N, C-alpha and C positions, 0 to 999 in steps of 0.2 A: 371500207374496213368497218366491221361491226364490233360493238363493244360487248363484253361479257356482262350480263346483269349481275349486280351484287346480290348475294344471298340475303334473305330477310334476317337470318341469324347474325350476319355481319353488320347489317344496318342497326339492329337492336343493340349489338355489342358496342358499336361506336358511339351511339347516342347515350347509352347507359353510362359509359365511362365519362363522356363529356359532361353530362348532367351531374354525376356524382362529384367530379372534381370541381365543378362550378359551385356546388353546395358546400364544398370543403369537407366532405365525408370520406373516411377510409372505407375500404371494401368491407371490412369487418363491421364497422359502425352501421353501414347501410344494411348489411345482412341482418344484424340484430334488430334494427329499426323495423324491418319488414317481417320479423318473427321467425327468422331462421335460427336453428340451434346455435348457441354462441360458439361452440367448439368447431363448427364447420362454416359459419357465416361468411368469413372472409374468403375462404376457398371457393365457395359456391358463387359468390359475386365475381371473383376472379375468373372462374370458368365461363360465366356468362359474358364477361367483358372480352375474353379472348375468343369467343364464339366456339369454344370447345363443346359446350352443352347449351341446349335451348331450355329456357325456363317455361313452366306451364303458364297458362294465361292468368290464372289467379295470382301467381307470384309476380308476373309482369304488372298486373294491376296494383298490387301492393307497392311495388317498386315505383311505379309512376306516381302514386299518391304521395309516397315519402319524398319524392323529388319535386313534387309540385307541377307535374306535367301530365298530359293525358296519355293513355296507352297508345292512342293513335299516333301521337308525336313520336313515341319510341320506335314505332314500326313503319312510319311513313317512308315510302320508297325513294323520295328525293328530298334534298335539303330545302328546296323551295316549298314543297308541300308541308314538310315538318314545321317550317317557320310560319306558314299560313295557319296551320292547325293551332300552333302555340298562341299566336296573336289573336286569332278568332276566339279562342277560349277565354281570353282576358276581357272580351267585350261583354256588355250587359246583354240580357236576352233580347231587348228591343233593338239594340245595335246589331246583334247577330241576325235577327230577322231582316232588317233593312239591308244589310250587306249581302245576305243570301239572295234576296230579291234582285239586287243589282247584279250579282254574279250570274244568276239565271238569265237576266235580260241580256247581258253581254254574250252569254254562251249561245243565244239563239239568233244573234245578229251577225 
């Protein structure tokens, strides 16, 4: 039995909603925070969260910044990859370099 891949729009929608709720923001508040017009801010975020519409990459970047995550986290195709991206981003540059070397080493053995 093969599984149907989840659309990237659905992945983004699910992570966006989870991050927004974790931050305690309303859809409207997040929309305003990222510079959407106040009268449509909540509706636009709602449509992104329901995967009705895709947002452009610049808006996705603003949303990621407002939520304190990377754009890559919002679009990562698996939960494991998303968590790895999130945790990796919290490391210092030196720690990132060391971990990347270790991952490369493991990938070649």
